[in-house]
VMD Tcl script that draws the C-alpha trace (Angstrom):
set ca {
  {0.20 0.27 -0.38}
  {3.02 2.33 0.71}
  {4.42 1.54 -2.29}
  {1.40 2.76 -3.67}
  {0.61 5.60 -2.42}
  {4.71 6.49 -2.86}
  {4.30 6.18 -6.51}
  {1.11 8.71 -6.75}
  {2.50 11.94 -4.75}
  {-0.77 13.69 -5.11}
  {-3.08 11.00 -3.61}
  {-5.27 7.90 -4.20}
  {-8.78 7.23 -4.24}
  {-9.75 5.05 -1.07}
  {-11.51 2.76 -4.17}
  {-8.67 2.65 -6.07}
  {-6.51 1.93 -3.64}
  {-8.71 -0.99 -2.08}
  {-9.32 -2.22 -5.64}
  {-5.45 -2.66 -6.19}
  {-4.47 -4.02 -2.86}
  {-6.90 -6.04 -2.61}
  {-9.04 -5.66 0.29}
  {-12.86 -4.51 0.98}
  {-12.48 -0.06 0.96}
  {-14.04 -0.85 4.34}
  {-11.32 -3.02 5.77}
  {-9.01 -0.73 4.19}
  {-10.30 2.07 5.70}
  {-10.60 0.72 9.34}
  {-6.72 -0.20 9.05}
  {-5.25 3.06 7.82}
  {-7.90 5.19 10.59}
  {-6.37 2.54 13.00}
  {-2.93 3.18 11.77}
  {-3.36 7.27 11.81}
  {-4.93 7.39 15.15}
  {-2.66 4.90 16.89}
  {-0.70 8.46 18.16}
  {2.35 7.12 20.21}
  {3.44 11.00 20.84}
  {2.00 10.77 24.26}
  {4.15 7.78 25.60}
  {7.15 8.74 23.26}
  {7.43 12.49 24.82}
  {8.12 10.67 27.91}
  {10.82 8.13 26.55}
  {12.07 11.29 23.99}
  {10.94 9.45 21.07}
  {9.31 11.41 18.17}
  {7.13 9.86 15.59}
  {6.99 11.71 11.70}
  {4.07 12.28 9.92}
  {3.44 9.62 7.49}
  {-0.18 9.54 5.35}
  {-2.42 12.25 5.09}
  {-6.30 11.94 4.81}
  {-8.26 14.67 1.52}
  {-11.41 14.74 0.54}
  {-12.78 14.61 -2.69}
  {-11.58 17.54 -4.27}
  {-8.51 17.54 -1.77}
  {-9.64 19.28 1.06}
  {-7.50 18.53 3.84}
  {-9.97 19.84 6.46}
  {-11.74 16.78 6.17}
  {-12.57 14.03 8.92}
  {-10.56 11.05 7.81}
  {-13.16 8.68 8.87}
  {-15.35 11.03 5.63}
  {-12.10 11.10 3.65}
  {-11.74 9.56 -0.35}
  {-8.12 10.36 -0.69}
  {-5.27 9.10 1.38}
  {-1.61 10.60 0.60}
  {1.76 9.49 1.79}
  {3.28 12.98 3.21}
  {6.78 11.15 4.23}
  {9.25 8.89 1.40}
  {10.47 6.95 4.19}
  {6.59 5.55 5.48}
  {7.90 2.57 6.94}
  {11.02 3.51 9.13}
  {8.33 3.82 11.74}
  {7.07 0.58 11.95}
  {8.52 -2.38 13.96}
  {11.89 -1.77 16.05}
  {14.03 -2.77 13.45}
  {13.90 0.71 12.39}
  {14.66 2.60 15.75}
  {17.62 3.94 16.35}
  {19.78 1.84 19.19}
  {19.65 4.53 21.67}
  {15.36 5.10 21.34}
  {15.23 1.20 21.49}
  {17.44 0.82 24.47}
  {15.35 3.47 26.37}
  {12.40 1.35 25.19}
  {13.76 -1.46 26.76}
  {14.87 0.07 30.15}
  {10.92 0.97 30.28}
  {9.58 -2.18 29.65}
  {12.26 -3.61 31.84}
  {11.37 -1.00 34.53}
  {7.83 -1.86 34.15}
  {8.27 -5.64 34.70}
  {9.67 -4.94 37.93}
  {6.74 -3.90 39.05}
  {4.46 -6.08 37.31}
  {5.36 -9.36 36.79}
  {3.71 -10.41 33.82}
  {4.52 -13.39 30.69}
  {3.63 -11.15 27.99}
  {5.33 -8.51 29.04}
  {8.70 -10.42 29.62}
  {8.30 -11.84 26.18}
  {8.31 -8.46 24.71}
  {11.03 -7.48 26.53}
  {12.86 -10.80 25.15}
  {11.96 -9.32 21.83}
  {13.40 -6.24 22.60}
  {16.78 -7.78 23.49}
  {17.01 -10.09 20.80}
  {16.64 -7.22 18.42}
  {19.80 -5.12 20.10}
  {22.05 -8.18 20.99}
  {20.93 -10.86 18.96}
  {20.05 -13.21 21.83}
  {17.14 -13.51 24.17}
  {17.41 -12.42 27.84}
  {15.20 -14.50 29.46}
  {12.85 -13.52 32.20}
  {14.57 -10.56 33.98}
  {15.13 -10.32 37.29}
  {14.88 -6.91 39.29}
  {18.08 -5.01 39.52}
  {20.12 -4.93 43.09}
  {19.49 -1.16 43.33}
  {15.69 -1.70 43.49}
  {16.08 -3.37 46.66}
  {14.88 -1.09 48.94}
  {11.39 -0.65 46.80}
  {9.53 -3.47 48.89}
  {10.06 -2.31 52.04}
  {9.49 1.46 51.46}
  {6.74 0.55 49.82}
  {5.65 -1.22 52.88}
  {6.40 1.39 55.00}
  {4.44 4.01 53.20}
  {1.57 2.27 53.21}
  {2.06 1.66 57.04}
  {3.35 4.91 57.47}
  {6.00 3.56 59.42}
  {9.45 5.62 59.46}
  {12.53 4.07 57.85}
  {16.01 4.49 58.17}
  {18.56 4.84 55.21}
  {21.86 5.03 54.63}
  {22.07 7.18 51.74}
  {25.01 8.49 49.10}
  {23.98 12.02 48.20}
  {23.55 12.85 44.58}
  {23.89 16.47 44.67}
  {26.85 16.76 47.12}
  {29.31 14.57 48.22}
  {29.49 11.83 50.70}
  {27.20 9.32 52.41}
  {24.83 10.24 55.29}
  {22.11 8.24 57.42}
  {18.82 9.78 58.26}
  {15.19 8.96 59.15}
  {12.87 9.31 56.89}
  {9.09 9.47 56.19}
  {8.13 7.57 52.74}
  {5.35 9.58 51.56}
  {5.47 8.58 47.78}
  {7.06 6.59 45.45}
  {7.81 7.67 41.81}
  {8.90 5.58 39.01}
  {11.16 7.96 36.71}
  {13.64 7.33 33.65}
  {16.35 7.23 36.63}
  {14.60 4.56 38.24}
  {12.37 4.62 41.26}
  {12.32 7.68 43.52}
  {10.80 8.31 46.93}
  {9.50 11.93 48.46}
  {9.93 12.01 52.15}
  {9.61 13.74 55.34}
  {9.50 14.94 58.10}
  {9.26 18.54 56.28}
  {12.25 20.86 57.41}
  {12.10 24.11 58.74}
  {10.66 26.07 55.42}
  {8.29 22.69 55.20}
  {9.87 21.47 51.63}
  {10.24 17.67 51.45}
  {13.59 15.64 50.11}
  {13.69 13.46 47.52}
  {16.09 10.07 47.65}
  {16.79 7.75 44.57}
  {16.23 4.37 45.45}
  {19.45 3.45 43.55}
  {21.41 5.98 46.76}
  {19.77 3.50 48.98}
  {23.09 1.26 50.54}
  {21.12 0.22 53.21}
  {17.18 0.87 54.65}
  {16.09 -0.42 57.82}
  {12.27 -0.56 59.17}
  {11.52 1.35 62.20}
  {8.29 0.53 64.50}
  {8.27 4.98 64.99}
  {5.29 5.86 62.82}
  {4.59 8.48 61.22}
  {1.41 11.02 60.27}
  {0.73 12.60 56.91}
  {1.37 16.78 57.05}
  {-2.49 18.52 56.60}
  {-0.72 20.04 53.16}
  {0.61 17.09 51.79}
  {-0.84 16.91 48.31}
  {0.56 20.62 47.56}
  {4.15 19.61 49.32}
  {4.14 16.75 46.96}
  {3.32 19.31 44.34}
  {6.28 21.85 44.80}
  {8.61 18.86 45.18}
  {7.59 17.69 41.85}
  {7.70 21.59 39.88}
  {9.57 21.86 37.37}
  {11.71 24.25 35.59}
  {11.61 25.02 31.50}
  {14.67 24.62 29.89}
  {15.76 24.95 26.03}
  {18.66 23.32 25.23}
  {20.82 21.97 22.02}
  {22.04 18.59 21.93}
  {23.72 15.79 19.27}
  {21.38 13.55 18.34}
  {24.08 10.87 19.91}
  {23.60 12.39 23.86}
  {19.61 12.42 23.29}
  {19.94 9.91 26.16}
  {21.27 12.48 28.78}
  {18.44 14.78 27.96}
  {16.19 11.71 28.68}
  {17.96 10.77 31.63}
  {17.71 14.29 33.41}
  {14.33 15.58 32.19}
  {11.36 14.73 33.11}
  {9.58 15.26 30.11}
  {11.36 16.19 26.52}
  {9.52 17.82 23.72}
  {11.80 18.26 20.21}
  {11.44 21.61 18.85}
  {13.75 21.46 16.16}
  {15.88 18.31 14.45}
  {18.22 18.18 11.56}
  {21.31 15.98 10.71}
  {23.58 16.75 13.60}
  {21.60 17.94 17.09}
  {17.97 18.57 17.94}
  {16.69 21.51 19.54}
  {14.98 20.13 23.00}
  {12.30 22.17 25.26}
  {13.00 20.08 28.96}
  {11.54 20.09 32.03}
  {13.65 19.69 34.90}
  {13.47 19.82 38.75}
  {15.78 21.18 41.27}
  {18.74 21.42 41.75}
  {18.43 23.41 38.56}
  {21.94 24.20 37.99}
  {23.40 20.99 39.05}
  {20.77 18.55 37.29}
  {21.78 21.11 33.70}
  {25.48 21.05 34.79}
  {25.34 17.34 34.40}
  {23.31 17.17 31.48}
  {25.88 19.31 29.56}
  {28.88 17.06 30.87}
  {26.79 13.84 30.05}
  {25.89 15.44 26.49}
  {29.52 16.63 25.68}
  {30.92 19.63 24.21}
  {28.26 19.46 20.98}
  {25.22 20.60 23.98}
  {24.55 24.26 25.35}
  {21.76 26.26 26.59}
  {19.38 28.54 24.61}
  {17.28 29.37 27.52}
  {17.49 30.61 30.27}
  {20.86 32.32 29.64}
  {22.35 32.31 33.44}
  {22.81 28.36 32.78}
  {24.82 28.37 30.23}
  {27.85 28.06 32.33}
  {26.28 24.78 34.37}
  {28.11 22.68 32.88}
  {31.74 24.56 33.05}
  {30.81 25.25 37.24}
  {29.99 21.96 37.34}
  {33.43 20.75 36.07}
  {35.16 23.19 38.20}
  {33.85 21.77 41.74}
  {34.58 18.14 40.45}
  {37.98 18.74 39.92}
  {38.20 20.50 42.73}
  {36.58 18.28 44.91}
  {38.80 15.11 43.51}
  {41.63 16.74 43.19}
  {41.10 17.44 47.32}
  {40.02 13.88 47.89}
  {43.24 12.47 46.01}
}
mol new
graphics top color blue
foreach p $ca { graphics top sphere $p radius 0.5 }
foreach p [lrange $ca 0 end-1] q [lrange $ca 1 end] { graphics top cylinder $p $q radius 0.2 }
display resetview
């Protein structure tokens, strides 16, 4: 069907197309509408992927404003329409993101169909099925934190700090567990003197001990949790090979422009903003830079200097 459409850049009447491919016109229309409306943009935006436009529906007079279900003509608007079909056509870095998301979901919902899909993804990437994936070791704190959140009991953790150096031990009240691209995170209290919560990555928790100490939920907890996950918009340009860094450090990624070399992205980032942008810039390499806000343009250089000073003193 796509070959026929590409041979007719002005479009093909559905009746003619149905006759050429040998199916009833109603069946063809149903299949085309299913393909057209299976919009992956929301899930793709979460993973940093992008789906190009492929087909367009037209009225009998070429009107592009006609409803797809009432269209009489269909036209291809992409010279390589099959590139979005199936994982074989997905860039390796994007395929790795899909695989990571699938494994993360399997950590929470053990499902044989999902496990089989992960096997297919793994075989596509490395040529051999993986077998049923096991939860990674850094997710070990997940279960005790889930129990503590449900029963409202405090836990004691030993934590490798993300944005500062060193390891600390502290007692936390797990209010909410969130699964992000970085893995599982816990938004926890008790609130500090300014009413702020703290967020801990489960991958940074070295030890977790459940305590008998109960805790009460703050009255304004929903507002506190919303504030904890409030993001700031940052516009950046990154090379295509470094898109993974944006997907790692941003909550959402929107592609504003893309060419052969790089992409302009709109990112929603959590605090600490300067540190997060700095890590993103260092991970993405010299071809990445900040467009807005301008005061974050040097975040990568500032963080690099801080790291250099720290490790120079440490060694």
